C-alpha positions as CSV (number, residue, x, y, z in Angstrom):
1,M,-4.4,4.6,16.3
2,R,-6.9,3.3,13.5
3,Y,-8.0,6.1,10.9
4,S,-10.9,5.9,8.7
5,K,-11.3,4.2,5.5
6,L,-11.8,8.2,4.1
7,D,-8.9,9.3,5.9
8,V,-6.8,6.1,4.5
9,L,-8.0,7.2,0.9
10,S,-7.4,10.7,1.4
11,L,-3.4,10.6,2.7
12,A,-3.1,7.7,-0.5
13,F,-4.3,9.8,-2.9
14,S,-3.1,12.9,-2.2
15,T,0.8,12.1,-1.5
16,G,0.2,8.8,-4.7
17,I,2.8,6.6,-2.9
18,V,2.3,3.6,-0.5
19,P,5.8,1.9,0.1
20,V,5.4,-1.8,0.8
21,F,7.7,-3.4,3.1
22,Y,8.1,-6.9,5.1
23,H,11.2,-8.0,7.5
24,R,11.1,-10.1,10.1
25,D,13.1,-7.7,12.8
26,A,10.8,-5.3,14.6
27,E,13.8,-2.7,14.6
28,T,14.9,-2.9,11.1
29,V,11.0,-2.2,10.4
30,R,10.9,0.7,12.7
31,R,13.8,2.4,11.3
32,V,12.4,2.3,7.7
33,V,8.9,3.4,8.7
34,K,10.5,6.4,10.4
35,A,12.5,7.0,7.3
36,C,10.0,6.7,5.0
37,Y,8.0,9.1,7.1
38,D,10.8,11.8,7.3
39,G,10.7,11.6,3.7
40,G,6.9,12.3,3.6
41,I,5.2,9.2,3.4
42,R,2.5,8.8,5.3
43,V,1.2,5.5,4.7
44,F,2.5,2.7,4.7
45,E,1.8,-0.9,3.8
46,F,3.8,-4.1,6.4
47,T,3.2,-7.3,4.1
48,N,2.5,-10.4,5.9
49,R,5.1,-12.7,4.8
50,G,6.9,-14.1,7.3
51,Y,6.1,-16.4,10.7
52,F,5.5,-14.0,13.7
53,A,4.6,-11.0,11.2
54,D,1.6,-9.5,13.2
55,E,4.2,-9.7,16.5
56,V,6.6,-7.6,14.5
57,F,3.2,-5.4,13.0
58,G,1.9,-4.7,16.9
59,E,5.6,-3.4,17.8
60,L,5.3,-1.3,14.1
61,S,1.9,-0.3,15.4
62,R,2.7,0.9,19.1
63,Y,6.2,2.5,17.8
64,V,4.3,5.2,15.3
65,L,2.4,6.6,17.3
66,S,4.5,8.5,19.7
67,A,7.4,8.7,16.4
68,C,5.1,9.0,13.6
69,P,2.0,10.8,14.4
70,G,-0.9,11.1,11.5
71,M,1.4,7.8,9.8
72,V,-1.6,5.3,8.5
73,L,-0.2,1.8,8.9
74,G,-1.6,-1.1,6.6
75,A,-1.6,-4.5,6.4
76,G,-0.7,-6.4,3.2
77,S,-1.0,-9.9,1.6
78,V,-3.7,-10.5,3.8
79,V,-6.2,-13.3,1.5
80,D,-8.5,-14.7,4.7
81,A,-10.4,-13.1,7.0
82,A,-9.2,-14.4,10.1
83,T,-5.4,-13.2,9.2
84,A,-7.0,-9.5,8.5
85,A,-8.8,-9.7,11.9
86,M,-5.8,-10.4,13.7
87,Y,-3.7,-7.1,11.7
88,V,-6.9,-5.1,12.3
89,Q,-6.9,-5.8,16.6
90,R,-3.2,-5.1,16.1
91,G,-3.9,-1.6,14.7
92,A,-4.3,-2.2,10.9
93,S,-6.2,0.9,9.3
94,F,-6.1,-1.1,5.7
95,V,-6.4,-4.5,4.4
96,V,-4.6,-5.1,1.1
97,G,-4.7,-8.7,-0.5
98,P,-2.8,-10.0,-3.5
99,L,-6.5,-11.4,-4.4
100,F,-10.2,-10.4,-3.9
101,S,-11.3,-12.4,-0.7
102,A,-15.6,-12.0,-0.1
103,D,-14.7,-13.0,3.5
104,V,-11.8,-10.4,4.0
105,A,-14.3,-8.1,2.5
106,K,-17.3,-8.7,4.5
107,F,-14.9,-8.8,8.1
108,C,-13.4,-5.1,7.0
109,H,-16.8,-3.6,5.6
110,R,-18.2,-4.6,8.8
111,R,-15.3,-3.3,10.6
112,G,-15.0,0.3,8.8
113,V,-11.6,-0.5,7.6
114,L,-10.5,0.0,3.9
115,Y,-9.8,-3.2,1.7
116,V,-8.1,-2.8,-1.1
117,P,-8.1,-6.7,-2.5
118,G,-6.2,-7.3,-6.3
119,C,-7.6,-8.0,-9.5
120,G,-6.3,-8.8,-12.8
121,S,-9.5,-8.9,-14.7
122,A,-12.8,-6.2,-15.2
123,T,-14.8,-9.1,-13.7
124,E,-12.6,-8.7,-10.4
125,V,-12.5,-6.0,-10.3
126,G,-16.5,-5.5,-10.5
127,E,-17.0,-8.2,-8.3
128,A,-15.0,-6.2,-5.4
129,Q,-16.4,-2.6,-6.2
130,E,-19.8,-4.9,-5.7
131,S,-18.6,-5.6,-2.5
132,G,-18.1,-2.5,-2.0
133,C,-13.8,-2.1,-2.1
134,D,-13.9,1.6,-2.9
135,L,-10.2,0.8,-4.1
136,V,-8.4,-1.7,-6.3
137,K,-5.1,-2.8,-6.4
138,V,-4.1,-4.2,-9.9
139,F,-1.9,-6.9,-9.7
140,P,0.6,-7.9,-11.0
141,G,1.3,-4.5,-12.6
142,D,4.6,-5.1,-14.2
143,V,2.2,-8.2,-15.7
144,L,-0.8,-6.4,-16.3
145,G,1.0,-3.2,-17.9
146,A,-0.4,0.6,-17.9
147,G,-3.1,-0.3,-20.9
148,F,-4.9,-2.7,-18.5
149,V,-5.3,0.3,-16.0
150,K,-6.5,2.6,-19.3
151,S,-8.2,0.3,-20.7
152,L,-10.2,-0.6,-17.5
153,K,-10.9,3.4,-17.1
154,A,-12.6,3.8,-20.1
155,P,-15.8,1.6,-19.9
156,M,-15.2,1.7,-15.9
157,P,-14.5,5.7,-14.9
158,W,-15.3,5.8,-11.3
159,S,-12.6,3.0,-10.7
160,R,-10.3,3.8,-8.3
161,F,-6.9,2.1,-8.5
162,L,-3.5,1.7,-6.8
163,V,-0.7,-0.2,-8.8
164,T,1.5,-2.8,-7.0
165,G,4.5,-5.2,-9.1
166,G,6.5,-3.3,-11.6
167,V,6.5,-0.1,-10.3
168,R,9.8,2.2,-9.3
169,P,10.5,5.5,-8.0
170,E,11.9,6.5,-12.0
171,E,9.9,9.4,-14.2
172,R,9.0,7.8,-16.9
173,N,7.7,4.6,-14.7
174,L,5.5,6.8,-12.3
175,R,4.6,9.1,-15.4
176,S,3.4,5.7,-17.3
177,W,1.2,4.8,-14.4
178,F,-0.2,7.8,-13.8
179,G,-0.7,9.2,-17.0
180,A,-2.8,5.7,-17.8
181,G,-5.3,6.6,-14.7
182,A,-3.7,5.3,-11.4
183,D,-4.7,7.1,-8.3
184,C,-2.0,6.0,-6.3
185,V,1.2,3.4,-6.4
186,G,2.7,0.9,-4.4
187,I,6.3,0.5,-4.3
188,G,8.6,-2.5,-3.2
189,S,11.9,-3.5,-3.3
190,S,13.1,-0.6,-5.9
191,L,12.5,1.7,-2.3
192,F,14.0,-0.5,0.0
193,P,17.2,-1.8,-1.9
194,E,18.8,-4.8,-0.2
195,S,22.1,-2.9,0.1
196,I,21.0,0.1,1.8
197,I,18.9,-2.1,3.9
198,E,21.5,-4.2,5.5
199,S,24.0,-1.0,6.1
200,G,21.3,1.0,7.5
201,D,21.8,3.8,5.5
202,W,18.3,5.1,6.6
203,G,19.1,8.4,5.4
204,S,19.0,7.5,1.9
205,V,15.7,5.6,2.4
206,T,14.0,9.3,3.3
207,E,15.4,10.6,-0.1
208,L,14.1,7.9,-2.4
209,C,11.3,8.2,-0.4
210,G,11.5,12.2,-0.9
211,R,12.9,12.1,-4.5
212,A,9.8,9.7,-5.5
213,L,7.2,11.9,-4.0
214,S,8.0,14.2,-6.3
215,I,8.1,12.8,-9.2
216,V,4.4,11.5,-7.9
217,A,3.5,15.5,-7.8
218,D,5.4,16.8,-11.5
219,V,3.4,13.8,-13.3
220,R,0.2,14.0,-11.9
């Protein structure tokens, strides 16, 4: 099921967290998404980082329809329009990239799909906004820092930011990002420690997600 841009933005802003994950095994991805869903997550980014990743995403999309009603799936690490089209065809409701691509923006806006490009300067943010991007990804967050977000919000208060890179499900870390003006954050490996994924301890993933969501609710 495809969700509108407004649907995706509303859920991303209300929950505040977008997990970011990739695994080549479809069953592992299904288990991770279900664990996140049980923990309260409603927006999930599957990253396009391996061969046949789109096929794994297609299986995930069909699974989520019945097992995780209301879960919104998107595709990350997308840098060209052809890849964006491939994932949208397989059910992606939003597209995220590490950089801004005018071609991806044109395709996504034509199809009514939310496009969240990665930007690392005021100029890049402005160009993305001029191309119709309602939400911009600050990336890499661990390099740019919370001060970057705060500095941009002063002259460009209309900006809405998703921060990815260097975000951890810890109070001090999350407080710094949301305090600087982030609207939501993308969290990857710290939500999915390798030892937990290898052991199949899905309950721990659910617990981590639930705890992170609680922290976000407290620090906002």
